[in-house]
VOGU-3710 file (C-alpha; in Angstrom, 3 decimals, decimal comma):
1> mavvgskena> 13,277/0,055/-12,450  12,447/3,575/-11,291  9,622/5,681/-12,724  10,736/9,005/-11,190  14,361/8,171/-10,475  15,504/10,867/-8,044  14,457/13,906/-6,066  15,885/16,098/-8,828  13,747/14,360/-11,458  10,665/14,779/-9,266
11> tllpssatfl> 11,335/18,522/-9,268  11,443/18,629/-13,071  8,262/16,633/-13,710  5,323/18,788/-14,882  3,093/17,115/-12,267  3,182/16,183/-8,601  5,512/13,402/-7,444  7,461/12,381/-4,340  10,685/10,389/-4,272  11,815/8,845/-0,987
21> dvedlsihqv> 15,399/7,645/-1,341  17,389/5,221/0,760  18,475/8,063/3,073  14,848/8,994/3,816  14,100/5,365/4,673  17,235/4,722/6,721  17,034/7,722/9,088  14,532/5,852/11,247  15,340/2,393/9,800  11,803/2,296/8,426
31> tdinralrka> 10,131/-1,108/8,151  6,537/0,204/8,233  5,224/1,636/4,942  2,774/3,788/6,908  5,631/5,640/8,613  7,508/6,026/5,329  4,557/7,523/3,465  3,857/10,126/6,133  6,718/12,042/4,505  4,802/12,160/1,201
41> pgvyvreedg> 2,128/14,889/0,942  -1,177/13,839/-0,586  -0,864/10,319/0,843  -3,054/9,088/3,685  -2,638/5,812/5,581  -5,038/3,940/7,829  -3,163/1,861/10,395  -4,369/-1,636/11,171  -1,727/-3,754/12,916  0,958/-1,298/14,098
51> yglfpnislr> 3,691/-2,732/11,880  2,351/-1,877/8,411  1,732/-5,532/7,529  -1,629/-4,782/5,897  -1,505/-1,207/4,627  -4,558/0,846/3,727  -3,307/3,697/1,552  -5,160/6,569/-0,084  -3,787/9,100/-2,533  -5,766/12,316/-2,824
61> gvdpgrsgki> -8,954/11,106/-1,217  -9,677/7,700/-2,767  -10,991/4,909/-0,531  -7,965/3,531/1,380  -9,397/0,034/1,969  -6,614/-2,548/1,455  -4,865/-0,060/-0,898  -7,096/-1,408/-3,657  -7,656/1,961/-5,352  -4,035/2,751/-6,158
71> tvmedgilta> -1,625/1,120/-8,586  1,170/-0,638/-6,686  4,375/-1,691/-8,456  7,809/-3,043/-7,669  10,466/-2,013/-10,180  7,717/-0,877/-12,537  5,886/-4,246/-12,444  2,355/-4,654/-11,075  2,576/-6,393/-7,714  -0,893/-6,464/-6,133
81> papysspsay> -2,031/-10,122/-5,936  -4,488/-9,704/-8,832  -4,486/-6,013/-9,819  -7,478/-6,298/-12,165  -9,501/-9,157/-10,662  -8,943/-8,482/-6,940  -6,401/-5,751/-6,095  -6,746/-5,775/-2,288  -3,233/-5,686/-0,865  -2,927/-8,838/1,208
91> yfptvgrmsg> 0,518/-8,943/-0,328  2,452/-5,678/-0,320  6,119/-4,949/-1,090  8,277/-4,874/2,044  9,624/-1,353/2,441  12,419/-2,514/4,756  14,328/-4,081/1,850  13,769/-1,245/-0,638  16,180/1,405/-1,874  13,421/3,895/-2,709
101> vealkgssqi> 9,685/4,595/-2,887  8,010/6,762/-5,529  4,543/8,295/-5,289  3,005/9,594/-8,510  -0,033/11,848/-8,702  -1,487/13,939/-11,477  -1,419/13,007/-15,154  2,066/11,443/-14,937  0,478/8,225/-13,633  -1,614/7,557/-16,779
111> kygpqitgga> 0,997/5,247/-18,270  0,906/2,855/-15,316  -2,736/1,792/-14,690  -5,040/0,091/-13,911  -6,161/2,204/-10,925  -5,592/5,810/-11,963  -8,132/7,849/-10,060  -5,775/8,465/-7,143  -2,182/7,680/-7,932  0,563/5,100/-8,161
121> lnfistpipg> 3,270/3,795/-5,832  6,455/2,230/-7,155  8,924/0,414/-4,901  12,541/0,247/-6,038  14,299/-2,915/-4,946  18,016/-3,095/-4,145  19,971/-2,359/-7,343  22,888/-4,457/-8,517  26,036/-2,599/-7,345  28,434/-1,221/-9,917
131> arqtyfktfy> 31,355/-2,697/-7,962  31,576/-5,693/-5,666  29,858/-4,900/-2,374  28,582/-6,629/0,736  25,979/-5,043/2,991  24,672/-6,188/6,353  22,204/-4,727/8,837  20,657/-6,102/11,975  18,698/-4,695/14,886  16,943/-5,904/18,007
141> gsynemlaha> 14,027/-4,160/19,654  11,028/-4,239/21,950  8,728/-7,259/21,904  11,591/-9,401/20,645  11,604/-7,596/17,309  14,539/-8,709/15,184  15,643/-7,756/11,698  18,463/-8,981/9,492  19,054/-7,625/5,996  22,073/-8,540/3,875
151> yfggtekten> 23,117/-8,595/0,261  26,173/-9,340/-1,809  26,604/-8,265/-5,392  28,634/-6,503/-7,993  29,421/-6,031/-11,653  32,197/-7,907/-13,412  33,703/-6,667/-16,674  35,074/-9,230/-19,096  37,284/-8,731/-22,102  35,107/-10,497/-24,685
161> ygnfgylveg> 31,661/-11,086/-23,209  30,621/-7,741/-21,812  29,461/-6,974/-18,279  27,834/-9,360/-15,799  26,029/-8,211/-12,697  24,669/-10,188/-9,774  22,925/-9,628/-6,454  21,954/-12,097/-3,730  19,794/-10,618/-0,973  18,143/-11,881/2,181
171> ffhqsdgfkt> 15,662/-10,125/4,459  14,244/-11,403/7,747  11,959/-9,577/10,162  10,019/-10,830/13,152  8,290/-9,689/16,325  6,390/-11,383/19,122  3,777/-8,629/18,857  2,678/-6,003/21,353  -0,729/-7,465/22,259  -1,745/-10,090/24,817
181> iqsaagypgs> -4,544/-12,619/24,294  -6,795/-12,984/27,334  -6,952/-16,291/29,170  -10,062/-18,469/29,365  -11,000/-21,828/30,873  -8,419/-24,347/29,701  -6,446/-21,633/27,900  -3,701/-19,687/29,737  -3,593/-16,731/27,356  -0,665/-15,782/25,146
191> ddtgfrrmep> 1,717/-12,974/24,241  2,331/-14,534/20,831  0,593/-11,994/18,593  3,439/-11,165/16,248  4,728/-12,094/12,823  7,640/-13,546/10,895  8,698/-12,530/7,381  11,481/-14,018/5,260  12,329/-12,688/1,778  15,268/-13,838/-0,364
201> mvkifwepdw> 15,917/-12,254/-3,771  18,315/-12,864/-6,657  19,125/-10,568/-9,586  21,496/-11,069/-12,494  22,151/-9,063/-15,642  24,233/-9,327/-18,788  25,312/-6,456/-21,007  26,952/-8,107/-24,023  29,768/-6,404/-25,887  27,765/-5,881/-29,079
211> nkyhrlelky> 27,477/-2,952/-31,477  24,123/-1,949/-30,032  23,596/-1,669/-26,301  21,631/-4,608/-24,848  20,857/-5,416/-21,250  19,157/-8,617/-20,128  18,111/-8,724/-16,464  16,489/-11,554/-14,519  14,984/-11,147/-11,052  13,433/-13,683/-8,700
221> gysdfladet> 12,011/-12,990/-5,268  10,161/-15,032/-2,668  8,220/-14,080/0,458  7,227/-16,339/3,337  4,961/-14,600/5,831  3,250/-15,845/8,984  1,349/-13,632/11,434  -0,805/-14,323/14,476  -3,031/-11,461/13,415  -6,780/-10,975/13,775
231> ylglndadfq> -9,554/-8,866/12,261  -11,117/-8,352/15,693  -10,653/-5,153/17,667  -12,011/-4,284/21,097  -15,038/-2,924/22,834  -14,551/0,816/23,525  -14,520/0,336/27,299  -12,005/-2,500/27,064  -9,878/-0,365/24,764  -9,761/2,412/27,338
241> ndpfqryaat> -8,792/-0,101/30,021  -6,069/-1,829/27,961  -5,803/-1,153/24,219  -3,197/-3,894/23,766  -5,326/-6,855/24,827  -7,070/-9,351/22,561  -10,089/-11,477/23,344  -9,660/-15,186/24,034  -11,850/-15,977/21,029  -9,083/-14,782/18,696
251> rfdqidsynh> -6,509/-17,349/19,831  -6,890/-19,407/16,652  -6,359/-16,469/14,274  -3,359/-16,708/11,971  -2,469/-15,778/8,398  -0,016/-17,920/6,436  1,088/-16,771/2,984  3,842/-17,092/0,418  4,671/-15,290/-2,793  6,798/-16,135/-5,840
261> rtnlrhivel> 7,621/-13,309/-8,240  9,941/-13,141/-11,203  10,552/-11,007/-14,239  12,876/-10,987/-17,241  13,664/-7,561/-18,704  15,396/-6,732/-21,985  16,601/-3,247/-22,906  17,991/-2,426/-26,325  19,120/0,895/-27,768  18,195/0,459/-31,424
271> nadltlttta> 19,915/3,738/-32,206  20,926/6,903/-30,380  17,298/8,071/-30,245  15,238/4,874/-29,899  15,169/2,559/-26,858  12,939/-0,484/-26,421  12,301/-2,016/-22,988  10,411/-5,308/-22,774  9,541/-7,149/-19,575  7,919/-10,529/-19,046
281> yyqffhrdwf> 6,674/-11,146/-15,506  4,975/-13,747/-13,329  3,710/-13,799/-9,750  1,938/-16,408/-7,625  0,522/-15,598/-4,206  -1,185/-17,923/-1,747  -2,718/-17,008/1,570  -4,919/-18,654/4,145  -6,094/-16,251/6,809  -7,677/-18,483/9,444
291> klhaldnpgf> -9,600/-15,969/11,493  -12,660/-15,550/13,656  -15,526/-14,699/11,323  -18,714/-14,639/13,429  -20,424/-16,010/16,532  -23,171/-18,615/16,271  -25,710/-19,681/18,880  -26,632/-16,846/19,197  -25,714/-15,258/15,891  -23,609/-12,078/15,868
301> slsealvnpt> -21,257/-10,469/13,433  -18,081/-9,591/15,282  -18,735/-5,854/15,091  -22,170/-6,439/16,621  -20,734/-8,715/19,316  -18,377/-5,978/20,511  -21,307/-3,767/21,497  -23,589/-6,543/22,815  -23,134/-7,868/26,403  -23,857/-11,481/25,408
311> glailrgqad> -21,599/-11,385/22,371  -18,842/-9,704/24,363  -19,011/-12,391/27,038  -18,563/-15,088/24,388  -15,550/-13,254/22,950  -14,014/-13,082/26,429  -14,575/-16,807/26,989  -17,128/-16,120/29,733  -20,300/-17,474/28,079  -21,417/-20,376/25,921
321> gtlrvrhnnr> -21,481/-20,015/22,168  -19,948/-21,162/18,907  -16,873/-19,531/17,405  -17,068/-19,648/13,613  -13,517/-19,425/12,251  -13,052/-19,162/8,487  -10,202/-20,315/6,296  -9,959/-17,380/3,884  -7,978/-19,626/1,556  -7,144/-18,011/-1,778
331> dyqlygiqsa> -4,668/-18,357/-4,626  -3,721/-15,473/-6,891  -1,591/-15,333/-9,985  -0,637/-12,786/-12,577  1,568/-12,902/-15,626  2,125/-10,869/-18,733  4,478/-8,997/-20,962  4,852/-5,269/-21,389  6,950/-3,297/-23,821  7,668/0,410/-24,130
341> aqyafetgel> 9,474/2,252/-26,897  11,020/5,666/-26,217  11,884/7,801/-29,220  13,626/11,185/-29,108  13,252/13,485/-32,123  12,845/17,107/-33,127  10,251/18,989/-35,127  11,483/22,477/-35,820  12,246/24,083/-32,455  10,399/21,397/-30,493
351> dhqaelgirl> 12,209/18,556/-28,735  10,143/15,401/-28,322  10,503/12,408/-26,020  7,699/10,157/-27,261  6,746/6,886/-25,637  4,440/4,083/-26,717  3,685/1,159/-24,408  1,694/-2,068/-24,679  0,804/-4,589/-21,993  -0,704/-8,067/-22,350
361> hydeedrfqw> -1,722/-9,223/-18,899  -3,666/-11,973/-17,163  -4,567/-12,325/-13,495  -6,950/-14,355/-11,391  -8,218/-14,898/-7,881  -9,287/-18,400/-6,831  -11,258/-18,549/-3,579  -11,695/-21,974/-2,005  -12,739/-21,347/1,582  -14,225/-23,314/4,443
371> eeefqqqnga> -14,950/-22,911/8,135  -14,307/-24,568/11,468  -16,777/-24,167/14,325  -15,519/-24,367/17,908  -18,091/-25,078/20,619  -17,468/-23,093/23,791  -18,988/-24,185/27,103  -18,206/-22,611/30,469  -15,411/-20,715/28,726  -13,669/-23,861/27,422
381> ivgstetarg> -13,537/-25,288/23,896  -15,265/-28,688/24,095  -15,405/-29,673/20,428  -15,118/-28,572/16,855  -16,484/-29,383/13,409  -15,270/-28,518/9,930  -17,455/-27,629/6,955  -16,906/-28,904/3,420  -14,010/-27,254/1,641  -15,295/-24,572/-0,673
391> sagdriqesg> -18,549/-24,172/1,260  -17,586/-20,712/2,570  -16,620/-19,250/-0,791  -15,790/-21,051/-4,020  -15,274/-18,792/-6,974  -12,739/-17,842/-9,591  -12,328/-14,382/-11,061  -10,174/-13,842/-14,140  -9,116/-10,842/-16,213  -7,327/-10,840/-19,550
401> vfaiyaqdei> -6,046/-7,394/-20,472  -4,807/-5,553/-23,502  -3,547/-2,099/-22,536  -1,879/0,578/-24,603  -0,682/4,064/-23,776  1,037/6,854/-25,638  2,592/10,052/-24,397  4,936/12,722/-25,668  7,068/15,109/-23,641  7,479/18,219/-25,768
411> kyeqwtikpg> 9,981/20,890/-24,784  10,162/24,399/-26,180  12,388/26,956/-24,500  11,119/27,084/-20,882  7,961/25,080/-21,650  7,299/21,370/-21,166  4,016/19,987/-22,519  3,144/16,367/-21,918  -0,040/14,905/-23,454  -0,900/11,264/-22,848
421> arfenisqry> -3,667/8,721/-23,308  -4,398/5,164/-22,182  -6,851/2,504/-23,377  -7,581/-0,893/-21,858  -9,737/-3,779/-23,033  -10,423/-6,172/-20,152  -11,984/-9,580/-20,780  -13,544/-10,590/-17,479  -14,707/-14,030/-16,384  -16,456/-15,199/-13,223
431> eqdfrrtdga> -16,976/-18,864/-12,304  -18,454/-20,923/-9,499  -17,725/-24,650/-9,718  -19,875/-26,415/-7,127  -18,304/-29,755/-8,051  -15,164/-28,724/-6,157  -17,254/-28,461/-2,981  -19,686/-31,370/-3,008  -19,037/-33,182/-6,292  -22,465/-32,248/-7,627
441> gspiaeeddl> -24,149/-29,467/-9,521  -23,105/-27,618/-12,628  -20,552/-24,835/-12,776  -21,711/-21,296/-13,354  -19,518/-19,221/-15,648  -20,136/-15,776/-17,063  -17,978/-13,549/-19,252  -18,008/-9,965/-20,437  -15,682/-7,266/-21,749  -14,944/-3,899/-20,208
451> rvaagglsvg> -13,321/-1,061/-22,112  -11,926/2,019/-20,402  -9,959/5,031/-21,557  -8,097/7,869/-19,906  -6,211/10,865/-21,129  -4,565/13,975/-19,856  -2,233/16,869/-20,361  0,411/18,367/-18,117  2,232/21,638/-18,661  5,406/22,838/-16,991
461> yqlaqdwnlf> 7,138/26,204/-17,189  10,633/26,965/-15,891  10,118/30,371/-14,390  13,778/30,693/-13,378  16,724/28,397/-12,856  15,357/27,039/-9,583  11,626/27,649/-10,099  9,151/25,469/-11,987  5,423/25,955/-12,410  3,179/23,043/-13,369
471> tsayrgyaip> -0,429/22,166/-14,023  -2,189/19,082/-15,275  -5,646/17,773/-16,028  -6,667/14,217/-16,769  -9,498/11,706/-16,758  -8,903/8,708/-14,502  -10,673/5,427/-13,849  -10,775/2,473/-11,456  -11,777/-1,042/-12,460  -14,505/-3,192/-10,861
481> gpreairgdl> -13,699/-6,882/-10,412  -15,221/-9,516/-12,722  -17,885/-10,759/-10,298  -19,122/-7,281/-9,510  -18,980/-6,044/-13,095  -20,737/-9,106/-14,552  -23,210/-10,095/-11,846  -23,579/-6,797/-10,014  -23,484/-4,557/-13,075  -20,884/-2,285/-11,499
491> keessiniea> -19,648/0,598/-13,582  -16,041/1,660/-13,701  -15,259/4,553/-11,409  -14,244/7,666/-13,300  -12,774/10,978/-12,264  -11,813/14,372/-13,623  -8,652/15,610/-11,947  -6,884/18,969/-11,978  -3,755/20,156/-10,221  -1,562/23,246/-10,281
501> gvkfrrdpka> 1,515/24,131/-8,335  5,054/25,397/-8,022  8,393/23,693/-7,300  11,623/25,235/-6,063  14,982/23,597/-5,403  18,279/25,443/-5,006  20,423/22,575/-3,769  19,467/18,906/-3,466  19,451/19,251/0,328  19,899/22,902/1,275
511> igfefayfys> 16,468/24,295/0,368  13,448/23,311/-1,691  9,691/23,066/-1,625  6,705/21,952/-3,668  3,174/23,287/-3,367  0,196/21,868/-5,255  -3,539/22,511/-5,327  -5,650/19,596/-6,539  -9,290/18,956/-7,382  -10,979/15,648/-8,251
521> dfsdlivgds> -14,564/14,972/-9,252  -15,289/11,251/-8,733  -18,270/9,546/-10,339  -19,613/6,093/-9,424  -17,125/5,676/-6,580  -16,267/1,980/-6,119  -15,847/0,711/-2,568  -14,800/-2,804/-1,624  -16,486/-5,530/0,398  -17,897/-4,506/3,753
531> igasggvtgp> -14,795/-5,589/5,645  -15,783/-6,378/9,195  -19,476/-6,952/8,520  -21,114/-10,358/8,750  -20,573/-10,847/5,053  -22,067/-7,842/3,375  -25,182/-7,859/1,221  -23,807/-6,705/-2,077  -20,022/-6,907/-1,922  -18,190/-4,119/-3,786
541> envgdidvhg> -20,519/-1,441/-5,107  -20,827/1,998/-6,667  -21,797/4,304/-3,816  -22,132/7,633/-5,604  -20,135/10,754/-6,394  -17,615/12,654/-4,310  -15,730/15,914/-4,706  -12,200/16,248/-3,378  -10,034/19,324/-3,276  -7,048/20,232/-1,242
551> aelsaqydpg> -3,476/21,405/-1,024  -0,123/19,724/-0,545  3,116/21,214/0,692  6,513/19,611/1,060  9,551/21,624/2,114  13,211/20,993/2,931  15,727/23,382/4,416  19,148/22,847/5,944  20,388/26,067/7,606  23,693/24,403/8,448
561> qandwvfrtp> 24,435/23,468/4,857  23,077/26,730/3,454  25,318/28,783/5,759  28,395/26,508/5,706  28,213/25,712/9,402  30,370/22,908/10,794  27,186/20,932/11,450  24,032/20,303/9,446  20,442/20,820/10,544  18,119/19,206/7,951
571> ltlaftytha> 14,484/20,235/8,369  11,585/18,757/6,374  7,841/19,305/6,315  4,964/17,438/4,647  1,482/18,945/4,969  -1,772/17,898/3,307  -5,199/19,475/3,461  -8,055/17,468/1,950  -11,739/18,349/1,700  -13,417/15,085/0,592
581> rfdgaansad> -17,217/15,197/0,581  -20,122/13,319/-0,976  -21,763/15,125/-3,881  -25,296/13,895/-3,290  -26,367/11,138/-0,940  -24,490/7,841/-0,950  -26,535/5,176/-2,706  -25,083/2,130/-0,978  -27,463/-0,832/-1,074  -25,589/-2,628/1,701
591> pesifaggqd> -26,882/-1,664/5,173  -23,658/-3,031/6,696  -21,369/-0,897/4,537  -19,521/1,944/6,264  -20,548/4,015/3,218  -24,260/3,532/3,912  -26,161/6,519/5,216  -23,893/9,169/3,738  -25,743/12,411/2,992  -24,872/15,211/0,604
601> gaevpyipey> -21,798/16,939/1,994  -20,807/14,073/4,313  -17,107/13,453/4,888  -15,556/10,431/3,177  -14,562/7,830/5,815  -10,930/7,641/6,892  -9,845/10,744/5,001  -8,691/13,270/7,634  -9,101/16,946/6,861  -5,388/17,505/7,230
611> qitaeagfew> -2,189/15,903/8,449  1,303/17,191/9,086  4,706/15,524/9,437  7,809/17,481/10,385  11,348/16,254/10,854  14,375/17,956/12,413  17,899/16,593/12,334  21,279/17,465/13,750  24,410/16,067/12,062  27,901/16,791/13,307
621> graglyltgt> 30,907/14,796/12,265  30,085/11,115/12,533  26,910/11,537/14,610  23,318/12,263/13,684  20,148/12,803/15,738  16,645/13,004/14,211  13,188/13,733/15,571  10,031/13,245/13,494  6,555/14,325/14,563  3,219/13,461/12,921
631> yvpamftsas> -0,210/14,819/13,774  -3,448/13,353/12,414  -6,833/14,662/13,599  -9,855/12,514/14,386  -11,662/10,956/11,417  -15,176/9,683/10,901  -15,114/5,950/10,229  -18,365/5,879/8,246  -20,136/8,047/5,709  -22,970/8,565/8,188
641> ntglqlapdg> -20,490/10,775/10,096  -21,663/9,665/13,513  -19,717/9,573/16,742  -21,861/6,651/17,929  -21,280/2,949/17,374  -24,508/2,684/15,388  -25,143/1,722/11,773  -27,634/3,914/9,858  -30,446/1,413/10,568  -29,797/1,697/14,320
651> tpdarfgqtd> -27,959/-1,617/14,671  -25,083/-1,400/17,183  -21,808/-1,777/15,267  -18,295/-1,084/16,575  -17,016/-0,104/13,120  -18,988/3,136/13,251  -17,836/6,213/15,162  -14,540/8,092/15,104  -10,842/7,498/15,484  -8,742/9,415/17,987
661> pyflldlsar> -6,579/12,378/17,036  -2,961/11,517/17,629  0,483/13,064/17,733  3,450/10,718/17,334  7,141/11,371/17,872  9,890/9,111/16,556  13,480/9,615/17,689  16,568/8,065/16,130  20,324/8,428/16,401  23,267/7,024/14,487
671> yqinekwraf> 27,037/7,061/14,720  29,523/6,251/11,962  32,080/4,136/13,805  34,455/3,977/10,840  34,293/3,697/7,055  32,529/0,358/7,201  30,438/0,268/10,377  27,562/2,382/11,646  25,613/2,000/14,889  22,029/3,210/15,221
681> ggvrnlldre> 19,140/3,210/17,615  15,690/4,660/17,894  12,391/4,991/19,693  9,072/4,811/17,876  6,118/6,561/19,517  8,435/8,289/21,975  5,549/9,716/24,013  3,894/6,273/24,242  0,566/7,584/22,963  -2,422/5,244/23,127
691> yiasrqphgp> -5,018/5,965/20,461  -7,706/4,391/18,275  -6,014/4,242/14,884  -8,897/2,490/13,117  -12,265/0,847/13,660  -11,769/-1,452/10,703  -11,984/-4,383/10,247  -13,900/-5,114/13,521  -13,876/-2,331/16,076  -11,217/-0,137/17,730
701> rpglpmtlqi> -7,578/-1,004/17,036  -4,499/0,627/18,575  -1,406/2,034/16,960  2,064/0,813/17,865  3,051/1,599/21,470  6,490/2,933/22,381  9,150/0,574/21,043  12,939/0,733/21,128  15,482/-0,685/18,727  19,272/-0,765/18,477
711> gveawf> 21,462/-2,159/15,756  24,389/-1,919/13,388  24,926/-1,867/9,644  28,069/-2,353/7,600  29,376/-2,041/4,049  32,326/-4,032/2,720
//
């Protein structure tokens, strides 16, 4: 289910929005959400693994950590593992199987919640075809990367029972990875640092032949994901020598996860003006990320070990020590029902499209973690011990939610006015049950309620047939998790947001642009756990106030189409300028937080001042050639805005410092062999740039090196 629907609809909205359709995603056969979102102005991404497996996404200056500060949906349904209790995106929709991606900013996102200080992303899964169709795509690339995507579906019309639709889809993606694990005594090293993802999906619908239009749609999807991925980066000197190596101490690191998700949607047109859409949904997500957590004997956090000669020697397998590897074993579930009524009516000369929506929702995170300690002597592993299950984190966080929103799109001549409001009552519960760990003790359980409200107004004016002006203002909020709200007394983050801009589109592809200025005043900014620290002192916390303002520009022009040439030359541009600064000193109480030490006027970590993505294409007959370039300047990786690997208290820490500026080129080509078959190929990172993309979670991490791929796709 789309929330914008098309590029044309995005142009008509009285607020900022970006719609990436299947053509945008297929030009470079995008499987990495980071690369896809570079085409959307106002969206920043922090790379972590090179393939977009664990995205860190920011919209308009919010903290990008694990994409926890944006609302993420698939077909209009919340899809973060536990969007209220623990929204960090250890599960994220796979862009490679999607038919579209929508990014909403401004007041238009109020209806979606619960994180509405920055924006919302909605992923549109493969729709059920209107006629019987089979699709198949496969490619092979560098580092033994393989992808296979296929679906079969259609719509059947019957004489007495209405229309039936069906879709069966399969998606498989794997790579051996582009890093190499160093050898150590008794361990030969390994090139196996990749991943494997498998995702089947089934959809069916029924539109009965009744007097009133009804549509009943059922969807079920499953994800099985395994990755030999680590939190640990490199020492700066080792990065300069070989950014694609991993230390021997990470050879045990692996994440194993699976996800079940299903929803049942009913649409009924009660009359010509009133439509009711009701959706029941359920999702279960399990993951166990078995990863190096710290070094014992002597004791180092991993970020400290990277900048300490003794710790570094242990990581390389060259000194004695104890590798503490943690099972970050967690279960998440969410379920609920949401219903929205849309009613069209008139009052005098005003046309109304009113909408009222209600959501009843429950989600939880259940942590039940333990550790294994591997003793290293003379570079070899000589023994291991396992701690009691639950001893490294045993807690349950739950949220029960009642949410309601109302909005009305009012049109009068060239004017569109869209007021809206949202209210949520969240019943939060936090529990520690020590009996699960050692069979003794009494459980600790605490409960509280949190109530939040948001509202806004957007105004659009059609200046001419192809020109639209817009402005909006709204109050947003972000929700603290139950443990932090109850035990840490965290406040909800709030923001006042303003935008104004202009949109122009003369032809869907020939020429168009959108420009927007935005300003956000954030209060009580919530940041997540100190990822990469030895455990953090406080966990998530309110770190203070920030001011963000900036400008976004997206533009499209095709001189070939505009001038009726025999070939087409599509050109696109996405530019974002963001000035994100602390308003007053950061008040982080966690000395290990990357937000500690921020002074008034300090830059917000991992929010670059600007970024630019430009794409040029050449299409002639059956052939197409496309070149996309992205430039991102260096960013500070902590609020202390230091270029040194030092925490504010002077402790050496590889998470602090800067990233590298980088310029990336992606090249792709395709050829339509006949009506049914197309061949394609491409090169990512054509210039083979080596750069520090991030210092989170634990020290410098590289972006994807140059990789090649070649494949075919077919429609029957």
